N, C-alpha and C positions, 0 to 999 in steps of 0.2 A: 691165303689168309692175309688178310690186313689187319695191321694193326693202327689205330688212330694217333693223334699225339694227346689224345685226352684219355688215351689208355683202355679204350673200348677195343673190340674187336668183330671182324665177321669173316663167316667163311662161305666161300661161293664155290662148288664142286665145277663149275663149268670153267671157273678160272683161278686154278688152285696157286699158280705162282705170278698173278699180274694184278694190279693197282686197277681193276675194272671202273673204278669211279675216275681215275687218273686225276686225284685231289693229293697226290704227293704223299699218302700215307706209307708207312713201311709195311713190306711184303715180305712174307716168311713163306719159300716157297715149299707147299704140303708135298710135293712128289718125292723131295729128298728124304734118305731115313735120317740121316744125321740133323732134320729140325724138329723130329718128331718128340724130342724131349722137352726144347723150349716151347713147342705149340700147347704141349700139356700142361706147362706151367702159365703160360700166358692165359689157356681155358680156367684153370683154377685160382688164380689171382687178380685177373683183370675185375674192376680197373684197379685194385689195391697192388699198385707196383712201380717202381721206375723204372725206367726203359734206361738199358746201357745202351748206348749209340757209338759205333765206330765207324769214321768213313761215310757217315750219314746212312748206315745200315743197322737196324735193330738187330744184336747178336746177344742180349742175353736180358734177364728182367731182374729183378730185386723186390723179393715179393715186400710187402707192406705187412705183418702179422697183424698188427695193431689195430690197424684200420678196419681190417677184415673182421677181427673179433668184435670190435666196436660197431659196425655195420650189423653184423648177424643178430649182435643183442636188441641194438633197435629195431629191426625186422621183428625179433620174437616177441618185440614188445605190441606190437600191433595185432589187433582182433582178427582172428580169422574171421571170415564173411559168416559161418556158422554161430560162432560166439556172439557177433553184431545182432544175428537175426534172434538166438537165444534170450540177449539182455532184454531184446525190445518186447519179445512177447513176453517177460517177466513183468515189465513197466506194464505194460496193459492190463495182465492180470492185478497188479498192485492195483492201480487205477482205479479198475472195477471192484474191488475189495474196497477199497475208500468210499467209494461213491456209495456202497450199499452199508457203509458203516460198520464193517465187518472188520475193519482194523483202524 
């Protein structure tokens, strides 16, 4: 697993313990069981976390629950494609009824 400085991450099963981009990303060795807890935290909180760096290695993260909740709330306000489709149909029906002077 690599973790970028922007707090995003990628997993590549062909390279579980190297920075395959060679961009200076942080590497978490997926083959070591002692890293599994950190990997799960990164998956859960990325990018809403602070990176804890020691000796230029990522050793932990500090989750930012407030930002995550805020983002989840914002995403919940965005209509789904189905909701948009239904709203468009409703508008078409209203326009047809108005043109026919039925409303």
